[in-house]
N, CA, C and O atoms as CSV, one atom per row, in Angstrom:
chain,resi,resn,atom,element,x,y,z
A,1,THR,N,N,0.636,-0.927,-0.004
A,1,THR,CA,C,-0.175,-0.122,-0.130
A,1,THR,C,C,0.692,1.172,0.034
A,1,THR,O,O,1.698,0.972,0.713
A,2,PRO,N,N,0.524,2.595,-0.480
A,2,PRO,CA,C,0.920,3.630,-0.193
A,2,PRO,C,C,1.910,3.894,1.255
A,2,PRO,O,O,3.069,4.228,1.502
A,3,ARG,N,N,0.646,3.513,2.022
A,3,ARG,CA,C,1.371,3.494,3.440
A,3,ARG,C,C,2.884,3.202,3.742
A,3,ARG,O,O,3.942,3.760,4.035
A,4,SER,N,N,2.154,1.614,3.411
A,4,SER,CA,C,3.738,0.988,3.699
A,4,SER,C,C,5.107,0.908,2.581
A,4,SER,O,O,6.185,0.326,2.701
A,5,GLU,N,N,4.615,1.664,1.585
A,5,GLU,CA,C,5.920,1.824,0.746
A,5,GLU,C,C,7.281,2.185,1.158
A,5,GLU,O,O,8.222,2.112,0.367
A,6,MET,N,N,7.427,2.613,2.496
A,6,MET,CA,C,8.445,2.988,2.765
A,6,MET,C,C,9.578,1.818,3.594
A,6,MET,O,O,10.781,1.934,3.830
A,7,LEU,N,N,8.700,0.794,3.869
A,7,LEU,CA,C,9.231,-0.207,4.031
A,7,LEU,C,C,10.150,-0.932,3.088
A,7,LEU,O,O,11.141,-1.599,3.385
A,8,TRP,N,N,9.697,-0.708,2.014
A,8,TRP,CA,C,10.782,-1.334,1.412
A,8,TRP,C,C,12.239,-0.378,0.712
A,8,TRP,O,O,12.937,-0.670,-0.259
A,9,ARG,N,N,12.287,0.298,1.237
A,9,ARG,CA,C,13.447,1.372,1.088
A,9,ARG,C,C,14.557,0.985,1.655
A,9,ARG,O,O,14.603,0.009,2.405
A,10,ALA,N,N,15.541,1.692,1.362
A,10,ALA,CA,C,17.110,1.636,1.973
A,10,ALA,C,C,17.361,1.523,3.627
A,10,ALA,O,O,16.731,2.362,4.272
A,11,PRO,N,N,17.940,0.883,4.164
A,11,PRO,CA,C,18.210,0.833,5.525
A,11,PRO,C,C,18.673,2.662,6.078
A,11,PRO,O,O,19.292,3.482,5.399
A,12,GLY,N,N,18.241,2.809,7.178
A,12,GLY,CA,C,18.379,4.035,7.966
A,12,GLY,C,C,17.222,4.947,7.426
A,12,GLY,O,O,17.149,6.137,7.732
A,13,THR,N,N,16.179,4.218,6.472
A,13,THR,CA,C,15.142,5.260,6.108
A,13,THR,C,C,14.538,5.332,7.147
A,13,THR,O,O,14.570,4.492,8.045
A,14,VAL,N,N,13.585,6.900,7.129
A,14,VAL,CA,C,12.685,7.119,8.368
A,14,VAL,C,C,11.253,6.861,7.738
A,14,VAL,O,O,10.926,7.300,6.635
A,15,TYR,N,N,10.314,5.991,8.679
A,15,TYR,CA,C,9.016,5.557,8.275
A,15,TYR,C,C,8.087,6.144,9.473
A,15,TYR,O,O,7.997,5.760,10.640
A,16,VAL,N,N,7.486,7.104,8.858
A,16,VAL,CA,C,6.371,7.863,10.203
A,16,VAL,C,C,4.978,7.478,9.565
A,16,VAL,O,O,4.695,7.760,8.401
A,17,TYR,N,N,4.166,6.837,10.393
A,17,TYR,CA,C,2.640,6.651,9.671
A,17,TYR,C,C,1.543,6.829,11.068
A,17,TYR,O,O,1.856,6.610,12.239
A,18,LEU,N,N,0.629,7.137,10.726
A,18,LEU,CA,C,-0.228,7.606,11.724
A,18,LEU,C,C,-1.236,6.497,11.785
A,18,LEU,O,O,-1.790,5.929,10.844
A,19,CYS,N,N,-1.405,6.245,13.435
A,19,CYS,CA,C,-1.909,5.078,13.981
A,19,CYS,C,C,-3.229,5.392,14.535
A,19,CYS,O,O,-3.313,6.432,15.188
A,20,TYR,N,N,-4.196,4.720,14.396
A,20,TYR,CA,C,-5.775,5.404,14.482
A,20,TYR,C,C,-6.036,6.584,14.738
A,20,TYR,O,O,-6.538,7.135,15.717
A,21,GLY,N,N,-5.620,6.969,13.689
A,21,GLY,CA,C,-5.793,8.460,13.402
A,21,GLY,C,C,-5.406,9.291,14.136
A,21,GLY,O,O,-5.839,10.414,13.880
A,22,MET,N,N,-4.609,9.193,15.149
A,22,MET,CA,C,-4.184,9.911,16.180
A,22,MET,C,C,-2.516,9.845,16.825
A,22,MET,O,O,-2.066,10.810,17.441
A,23,HIS,N,N,-1.823,8.782,16.628
A,23,HIS,CA,C,-0.719,8.747,16.941
A,23,HIS,C,C,0.576,8.233,15.862
A,23,HIS,O,O,0.668,7.153,15.279
A,24,TRP,N,N,1.357,9.209,15.832
A,24,TRP,CA,C,2.320,9.123,14.850
A,24,TRP,C,C,3.283,8.052,15.274
A,24,TRP,O,O,3.820,8.191,16.373
A,25,MET,N,N,3.650,6.702,14.337
A,25,MET,CA,C,4.498,6.157,14.727
A,25,MET,C,C,5.989,6.153,14.137
A,25,MET,O,O,6.150,6.287,12.924
A,26,LEU,N,N,6.778,6.041,14.767
A,26,LEU,CA,C,8.296,6.204,14.367
A,26,LEU,C,C,9.126,5.170,13.946
A,26,LEU,O,O,9.375,4.357,14.837
A,27,ASN,N,N,9.532,4.995,13.074
A,27,ASN,CA,C,10.313,3.268,12.171
A,27,ASN,C,C,11.825,3.531,11.849
A,27,ASN,O,O,12.288,4.609,11.477
A,28,ALA,N,N,12.285,2.754,11.985
A,28,ALA,CA,C,13.691,2.724,11.305
A,28,ALA,C,C,13.814,1.220,10.642
A,28,ALA,O,O,13.890,0.080,11.100
A,29,ILE,N,N,13.790,1.911,9.090
A,29,ILE,CA,C,13.670,0.753,8.119
A,29,ILE,C,C,15.186,0.092,8.173
A,29,ILE,O,O,16.249,0.677,7.961
A,30,THR,N,N,14.973,-1.323,8.524
A,30,THR,CA,C,16.623,-2.019,8.616
A,30,THR,C,C,16.884,-3.059,7.918
A,30,THR,O,O,17.775,-3.733,8.434
A,31,GLY,N,N,16.384,-3.569,6.736
A,31,GLY,CA,C,16.439,-4.448,6.215
A,31,GLY,C,C,17.282,-3.710,4.781
A,31,GLY,O,O,17.759,-2.578,4.702
A,32,ARG,N,N,17.254,-4.673,3.865
A,32,ARG,CA,C,17.751,-4.366,2.609
A,32,ARG,C,C,16.755,-3.871,1.787
A,32,ARG,O,O,15.587,-4.261,1.775
A,33,GLU,N,N,17.384,-2.747,0.896
A,33,GLU,CA,C,16.395,-2.231,0.088
A,33,GLU,C,C,15.614,-3.416,-1.023
A,33,GLU,O,O,16.072,-4.236,-1.818
A,34,GLY,N,N,14.338,-3.056,-0.646
A,34,GLY,CA,C,13.336,-4.016,-1.782
A,34,GLY,C,C,13.128,-5.072,-0.716
A,34,GLY,O,O,12.705,-6.115,-1.215
A,35,GLU,N,N,13.305,-5.130,0.691
A,35,GLU,CA,C,13.144,-6.143,1.395
A,35,GLU,C,C,12.608,-5.659,2.816
A,35,GLU,O,O,13.315,-5.365,3.780
A,36,ALA,N,N,11.255,-5.636,2.752
A,36,ALA,CA,C,10.473,-5.099,4.001
A,36,ALA,C,C,10.694,-5.469,5.168
A,36,ALA,O,O,10.318,-6.583,5.532
A,37,GLU,N,N,11.434,-4.511,6.113
A,37,GLU,CA,C,11.924,-4.864,7.438
A,37,GLU,C,C,12.282,-3.389,7.953
A,37,GLU,O,O,13.018,-2.562,7.415
A,38,GLY,N,N,11.457,-3.281,9.306
A,38,GLY,CA,C,11.771,-2.105,9.760
A,38,GLY,C,C,11.565,-2.244,11.377
A,38,GLY,O,O,10.889,-3.207,11.741
A,39,VAL,N,N,12.037,-1.451,12.283
A,39,VAL,CA,C,12.010,-1.534,13.748
A,39,VAL,C,C,11.219,-0.371,14.038
A,39,VAL,O,O,11.505,0.749,13.615
A,40,LEU,N,N,10.018,-0.689,14.910
A,40,LEU,CA,C,9.051,0.516,15.308
A,40,LEU,C,C,9.843,1.247,16.828
A,40,LEU,O,O,10.009,0.405,17.710
A,41,ILE,N,N,10.310,2.651,17.177
A,41,ILE,CA,C,10.591,2.904,17.936
A,41,ILE,C,C,9.726,3.119,19.070
A,41,ILE,O,O,8.877,3.998,18.924
A,42,ARG,N,N,9.771,2.337,20.463
A,42,ARG,CA,C,8.997,2.622,20.981
A,42,ARG,C,C,8.818,3.632,22.347
A,42,ARG,O,O,7.732,3.899,22.859
A,43,ALA,N,N,9.772,3.988,22.680
A,43,ALA,CA,C,9.940,4.502,23.967
A,43,ALA,C,C,11.492,5.113,23.851
A,43,ALA,O,O,12.303,4.780,22.987
A,44,CYS,N,N,11.711,6.058,24.888
A,44,CYS,CA,C,12.940,6.254,25.308
A,44,CYS,C,C,13.039,6.770,26.937
A,44,CYS,O,O,11.980,6.642,27.550
A,45,GLU,N,N,14.018,7.255,27.594
A,45,GLU,CA,C,14.008,7.233,28.690
A,45,GLU,C,C,12.820,7.648,29.813
A,45,GLU,O,O,12.545,7.140,30.900
A,46,ALA,N,N,12.297,8.665,29.162
A,46,ALA,CA,C,11.169,9.170,29.776
A,46,ALA,C,C,9.874,8.906,29.679
A,46,ALA,O,O,8.983,9.043,30.517
A,47,TYR,N,N,9.836,8.450,28.402
A,47,TYR,CA,C,8.581,8.362,27.417
A,47,TYR,C,C,7.896,7.151,27.184
A,47,TYR,O,O,8.048,6.910,25.986
A,48,ASN,N,N,7.390,6.487,27.580
A,48,ASN,CA,C,6.825,4.645,27.591
A,48,ASN,C,C,6.077,4.462,26.528
A,48,ASN,O,O,5.454,3.401,26.589
A,49,GLY,N,N,5.867,5.159,25.451
A,49,GLY,CA,C,4.894,4.671,24.393
A,49,GLY,C,C,5.389,5.147,23.078
A,49,GLY,O,O,5.879,6.274,23.003
A,50,PRO,N,N,5.323,4.568,22.291
A,50,PRO,CA,C,5.637,5.546,20.739
A,50,PRO,C,C,4.772,6.763,20.370
A,50,PRO,O,O,5.187,7.715,19.710
A,51,GLY,N,N,3.585,6.642,20.839
A,51,GLY,CA,C,2.683,7.416,20.764
A,51,GLY,C,C,3.469,9.104,21.679
A,51,GLY,O,O,3.526,10.278,21.312
A,52,LYS,N,N,3.748,8.676,22.426
A,52,LYS,CA,C,4.221,9.847,23.769
A,52,LYS,C,C,5.307,10.164,23.069
A,52,LYS,O,O,5.571,11.311,22.708
A,53,LEU,N,N,6.008,9.140,22.835
A,53,LEU,CA,C,7.678,9.464,22.309
A,53,LEU,C,C,7.421,10.448,21.088
A,53,LEU,O,O,8.021,11.523,21.092
A,54,THR,N,N,6.663,10.175,20.166
A,54,THR,CA,C,6.946,11.210,19.076
A,54,THR,C,C,6.098,12.272,19.320
A,54,THR,O,O,6.403,13.290,18.699
A,55,LYS,N,N,4.971,12.361,20.147
A,55,LYS,CA,C,4.733,13.883,20.501
A,55,LYS,C,C,5.762,14.351,21.446
A,55,LYS,O,O,5.832,15.545,21.156
A,56,TYR,N,N,6.375,14.200,22.141
A,56,TYR,CA,C,7.343,14.548,22.616
A,56,TYR,C,C,8.582,15.160,21.898
A,56,TYR,O,O,9.114,16.214,22.249
A,57,LEU,N,N,8.982,14.386,20.858
A,57,LEU,CA,C,10.181,14.616,19.713
A,57,LEU,C,C,9.359,15.617,18.523
A,57,LEU,O,O,10.075,16.014,17.604
A,58,GLN,N,N,8.054,15.989,18.509
A,58,GLN,CA,C,7.273,16.375,17.841
A,58,GLN,C,C,7.692,15.920,16.438
A,58,GLN,O,O,8.001,16.703,15.540
A,59,ILE,N,N,7.676,14.722,16.339
A,59,ILE,CA,C,7.697,14.157,15.185
A,59,ILE,C,C,6.473,13.625,14.460
A,59,ILE,O,O,5.697,12.946,15.132
A,60,ASP,N,N,6.127,13.890,12.874
A,60,ASP,CA,C,4.730,13.717,12.533
A,60,ASP,C,C,5.454,13.356,11.011
A,60,ASP,O,O,6.655,13.280,10.751
A,61,LYS,N,N,4.247,13.159,10.089
A,61,LYS,CA,C,4.620,12.978,8.505
A,61,LYS,C,C,5.585,13.705,7.859
A,61,LYS,O,O,6.039,13.259,6.805
A,62,ARG,N,N,6.135,15.151,8.475
A,62,ARG,CA,C,7.345,15.543,7.537
A,62,ARG,C,C,8.314,14.719,7.965
A,62,ARG,O,O,9.123,14.753,7.037
A,63,PHE,N,N,8.716,14.040,8.744
A,63,PHE,CA,C,10.009,13.205,8.763
A,63,PHE,C,C,9.895,11.869,7.914
A,63,PHE,O,O,10.903,11.177,7.770
A,64,ASN,N,N,8.459,11.427,7.244
A,64,ASN,CA,C,8.568,10.206,6.786
A,64,ASN,C,C,9.438,10.461,5.231
A,64,ASN,O,O,9.450,11.456,4.506
A,65,GLY,N,N,9.965,9.451,5.118
A,65,GLY,CA,C,11.147,9.193,4.099
A,65,GLY,C,C,12.356,9.838,4.145
A,65,GLY,O,O,13.003,10.031,3.116
A,66,GLY,N,N,12.873,10.327,5.634
A,66,GLY,CA,C,13.941,11.141,5.721
A,66,GLY,C,C,14.926,10.119,5.966
A,66,GLY,O,O,14.579,8.970,5.689
A,67,SER,N,N,16.277,10.330,6.506
A,67,SER,CA,C,17.413,9.497,6.752
A,67,SER,C,C,17.727,9.792,8.057
A,67,SER,O,O,17.809,10.918,8.547
A,68,PHE,N,N,17.966,8.324,8.811
A,68,PHE,CA,C,18.858,8.577,10.535
A,68,PHE,C,C,20.030,8.883,10.013
A,68,PHE,O,O,20.509,9.837,10.627
A,69,VAL,N,N,20.922,8.395,8.899
A,69,VAL,CA,C,21.708,8.511,8.603
A,69,VAL,C,C,22.216,9.685,8.133
A,69,VAL,O,O,23.327,9.983,8.571
A,70,GLU,N,N,21.543,10.666,7.117
A,70,GLU,CA,C,21.944,12.134,7.073
A,70,GLU,C,C,21.443,13.113,7.561
A,70,GLU,O,O,21.901,14.233,7.336
A,71,SER,N,N,20.417,12.912,8.318
A,71,SER,CA,C,19.449,14.147,8.698
A,71,SER,C,C,20.201,14.729,10.078
A,71,SER,O,O,20.667,13.963,10.922
A,72,ASP,N,N,20.241,15.804,10.162
A,72,ASP,CA,C,20.782,16.603,11.405
A,72,ASP,C,C,19.690,16.891,12.388
A,72,ASP,O,O,20.016,17.509,13.401
A,73,LEU,N,N,18.495,16.546,12.240
A,73,LEU,CA,C,17.279,16.766,13.233
A,73,LEU,C,C,16.890,15.254,13.990
A,73,LEU,O,O,16.496,15.040,15.136
A,74,LEU,N,N,17.132,14.436,13.013
A,74,LEU,CA,C,16.700,12.881,13.521
A,74,LEU,C,C,18.116,12.322,13.329
A,74,LEU,O,O,18.947,12.651,12.483
A,75,TRP,N,N,18.228,11.157,14.566
A,75,TRP,CA,C,19.150,10.387,14.103
A,75,TRP,C,C,19.176,9.718,15.525
A,75,TRP,O,O,18.785,10.269,16.554
A,76,LEU,N,N,19.839,8.091,15.404
A,76,LEU,CA,C,19.798,7.057,16.314
A,76,LEU,C,C,21.509,7.155,16.650
A,76,LEU,O,O,22.327,7.225,15.733
A,77,ALA,N,N,21.909,7.147,18.132
A,77,ALA,CA,C,22.717,6.843,18.565
A,77,ALA,C,C,23.258,5.931,19.720
A,77,ALA,O,O,22.597,5.710,20.734
A,78,ASP,N,N,24.555,5.399,19.485
A,78,ASP,CA,C,24.938,4.284,20.424
A,78,ASP,C,C,25.675,4.802,21.709
A,78,ASP,O,O,26.826,5.211,21.858
A,79,ASP,N,N,24.703,4.659,22.528
A,79,ASP,CA,C,25.381,5.267,23.794
A,79,ASP,C,C,26.178,4.185,24.721
A,79,ASP,O,O,26.682,4.536,25.788
A,80,GLY,N,N,26.237,3.162,24.353
A,80,GLY,CA,C,26.876,1.859,24.862
A,80,GLY,C,C,26.143,0.884,25.601
A,80,GLY,O,O,26.438,-0.276,25.889
A,81,TYR,N,N,25.206,1.520,25.837
A,81,TYR,CA,C,24.025,0.693,27.090
A,81,TYR,C,C,23.942,-0.679,26.471
A,81,TYR,O,O,23.959,-0.686,25.240
A,82,ARG,N,N,23.866,-1.712,27.018
A,82,ARG,CA,C,23.547,-3.226,26.343
A,82,ARG,C,C,22.254,-3.640,27.200
A,82,ARG,O,O,22.461,-3.978,28.365
A,83,PRO,N,N,21.297,-3.639,26.848
A,83,PRO,CA,C,20.213,-4.257,27.838
A,83,PRO,C,C,20.012,-5.697,28.002
A,83,PRO,O,O,20.362,-6.441,27.085
A,84,SER,N,N,19.415,-6.240,29.212
A,84,SER,CA,C,19.219,-7.565,29.333
A,84,SER,C,C,17.657,-7.627,28.757
A,84,SER,O,O,16.631,-7.327,29.368
A,85,ILE,N,N,17.786,-8.071,27.503
A,85,ILE,CA,C,16.344,-8.090,27.050
A,85,ILE,C,C,15.311,-9.537,27.334
A,85,ILE,O,O,15.721,-10.695,27.254
A,86,ARG,N,N,14.320,-9.245,27.576
A,86,ARG,CA,C,13.562,-10.484,27.966
A,86,ARG,C,C,11.965,-10.211,26.813
A,86,ARG,O,O,11.428,-9.128,26.582
A,87,THR,N,N,11.598,-11.427,26.346
A,87,THR,CA,C,10.325,-11.367,25.583
A,87,THR,C,C,9.266,-11.598,26.435
A,87,THR,O,O,9.324,-12.232,27.489
A,88,ASP,N,N,7.907,-10.856,25.760
A,88,ASP,CA,C,6.689,-11.144,26.551
A,88,ASP,C,C,5.497,-11.268,25.487
A,88,ASP,O,O,6.014,-11.076,24.386
A,89,LYS,N,N,4.235,-11.488,25.352
A,89,LYS,CA,C,3.451,-11.324,24.509
A,89,LYS,C,C,2.877,-9.862,24.261
A,89,LYS,O,O,2.703,-8.986,25.109
A,90,ARG,N,N,2.654,-9.814,23.052
A,90,ARG,CA,C,1.981,-8.446,22.828
A,90,ARG,C,C,1.025,-8.140,23.335
A,90,ARG,O,O,0.246,-9.019,23.705
A,91,VAL,N,N,0.754,-6.872,23.523
A,91,VAL,CA,C,0.031,-6.188,24.127
A,91,VAL,C,C,-0.883,-4.981,23.080
A,91,VAL,O,O,-0.396,-4.380,22.122
A,92,GLY,N,N,-2.331,-4.858,23.603
A,92,GLY,CA,C,-3.203,-3.883,22.733
A,92,GLY,C,C,-3.691,-4.591,21.511
A,92,GLY,O,O,-4.138,-3.693,20.798
A,93,ILE,N,N,-3.808,-5.504,21.023
A,93,ILE,CA,C,-4.069,-6.361,20.072
A,93,ILE,C,C,-4.952,-7.469,20.011
A,93,ILE,O,O,-4.821,-8.406,19.223
A,94,ASN,N,N,-6.031,-7.324,21.019
A,94,ASN,CA,C,-7.164,-8.172,21.236
A,94,ASN,C,C,-7.922,-8.435,20.091
A,94,ASN,O,O,-8.663,-9.417,20.052
A,95,TYR,N,N,-7.787,-7.482,18.946
A,95,TYR,CA,C,-8.435,-8.145,17.697
A,95,TYR,C,C,-7.840,-9.063,16.940
A,95,TYR,O,O,-8.552,-9.755,16.213
A,96,ALA,N,N,-6.406,-9.257,16.956
A,96,ALA,CA,C,-5.947,-10.577,16.219
A,96,ALA,C,C,-6.264,-11.820,16.584
A,96,ALA,O,O,-6.826,-12.302,17.567
A,97,ASP,N,N,-5.780,-12.264,15.570
A,97,ASP,CA,C,-5.587,-14.324,16.065
A,97,ASP,C,C,-5.015,-14.546,17.350
A,97,ASP,O,O,-4.132,-13.737,17.635
A,98,GLN,N,N,-5.218,-15.245,18.041
A,98,GLN,CA,C,-4.941,-15.614,19.450
A,98,GLN,C,C,-3.237,-15.851,18.906
A,98,GLN,O,O,-2.320,-15.323,19.534
A,99,ARG,N,N,-2.984,-16.704,17.678
A,99,ARG,CA,C,-1.713,-17.096,18.129
A,99,ARG,C,C,-0.544,-15.966,17.474
A,99,ARG,O,O,0.677,-16.105,17.399
A,100,ASP,N,N,-1.444,-14.762,17.020
A,100,ASP,CA,C,-0.633,-13.881,16.773
A,100,ASP,C,C,-0.495,-12.747,18.278
A,100,ASP,O,O,0.431,-11.981,18.545
A,101,ILE,N,N,-1.507,-12.951,18.897
A,101,ILE,CA,C,-1.435,-12.164,20.445
A,101,ILE,C,C,-0.270,-12.961,21.341
A,101,ILE,O,O,0.322,-12.486,22.310
A,102,ASP,N,N,-0.083,-14.367,20.739
A,102,ASP,CA,C,0.928,-15.074,22.159
A,102,ASP,C,C,2.640,-14.833,21.467
A,102,ASP,O,O,3.582,-15.189,22.176
A,103,ARG,N,N,2.908,-14.252,20.145
A,103,ARG,CA,C,4.183,-14.025,19.333
A,103,ARG,C,C,4.821,-13.382,20.674
A,103,ARG,O,O,4.192,-12.484,21.234
A,104,PRO,N,N,6.101,-13.838,21.219
A,104,PRO,CA,C,6.374,-13.235,22.099
A,104,PRO,C,C,7.932,-11.971,21.260
A,104,PRO,O,O,9.161,-12.028,21.213
A,105,TRP,N,N,6.998,-11.132,20.833
A,105,TRP,CA,C,7.308,-10.056,20.145
A,105,TRP,C,C,7.589,-8.565,20.563
A,105,TRP,O,O,7.926,-7.633,19.834
A,106,ARG,N,N,7.295,-8.574,22.353
A,106,ARG,CA,C,7.149,-7.733,22.821
A,106,ARG,C,C,8.528,-7.650,23.738
A,106,ARG,O,O,8.605,-8.497,24.628
A,107,PHE,N,N,9.636,-6.700,23.606
A,107,PHE,CA,C,10.931,-6.889,23.949
A,107,PHE,C,C,10.883,-5.624,24.954
A,107,PHE,O,O,10.406,-4.499,24.799
A,108,ILE,N,N,11.532,-6.207,26.006
A,108,ILE,CA,C,11.172,-5.801,27.536
A,108,ILE,C,C,12.819,-5.615,27.898
A,108,ILE,O,O,13.563,-6.574,27.691
A,109,ASP,N,N,13.439,-4.170,28.522
A,109,ASP,CA,C,14.726,-4.332,28.867
A,109,ASP,C,C,14.386,-4.800,30.697
A,109,ASP,O,O,13.849,-4.111,31.564
A,110,ALA,N,N,14.808,-5.868,30.766
A,110,ALA,CA,C,14.484,-6.715,32.333
A,110,ALA,C,C,15.195,-5.705,33.361
A,110,ALA,O,O,14.629,-5.550,34.443
A,111,GLU,N,N,16.213,-5.107,33.151
A,111,GLU,CA,C,16.431,-4.455,34.596
A,111,GLU,C,C,15.972,-3.068,34.566
A,111,GLU,O,O,16.329,-2.481,35.588
A,112,LYS,N,N,15.307,-2.335,33.759
A,112,LYS,CA,C,14.529,-1.333,34.113
A,112,LYS,C,C,13.320,-1.488,34.618
A,112,LYS,O,O,12.751,-0.600,35.254
A,113,ILE,N,N,12.643,-3.047,34.288
A,113,ILE,CA,C,11.221,-3.081,34.969
A,113,ILE,C,C,11.502,-3.717,36.594
A,113,ILE,O,O,10.657,-3.716,37.489
A,114,LYS,N,N,12.854,-4.228,36.698
A,114,LYS,CA,C,13.019,-4.645,37.806
A,114,LYS,C,C,13.020,-3.372,38.919
A,114,LYS,O,O,12.302,-3.390,39.919
A,115,ALA,N,N,13.981,-2.213,38.572
A,115,ALA,CA,C,14.235,-0.901,39.084
A,115,ALA,C,C,12.678,-0.410,39.374
A,115,ALA,O,O,12.456,0.270,40.376
A,116,LYS,N,N,11.680,-0.748,38.530
A,116,LYS,CA,C,10.384,-0.076,39.147
A,116,LYS,C,C,9.648,-0.338,40.211
A,116,LYS,O,O,8.667,0.359,40.470
């Protein structure tokens, strides 16, 4: 679809789309060009949801198609932190088939969860 066309772009492409007509979702394209593969940027230190994150960073459709590699406004940085990752079932998708709900595609920083 035209909305998901960005998924097939080069790695480092910024893919932003509107979810439920109200929340901008920020994604980094990670696969080879021509292969649909991306990662939803879900949170940061102070904002625990993709909609809260994009609202705080003022990210909207203007960023769609940009580049994390070449942009002066939006980039990904490695601060050296290496989380201890655990997986869990997906949340907020009760409309999906049970097998999709049960997929362990929710990735959680186990150390940050313990600290709370």
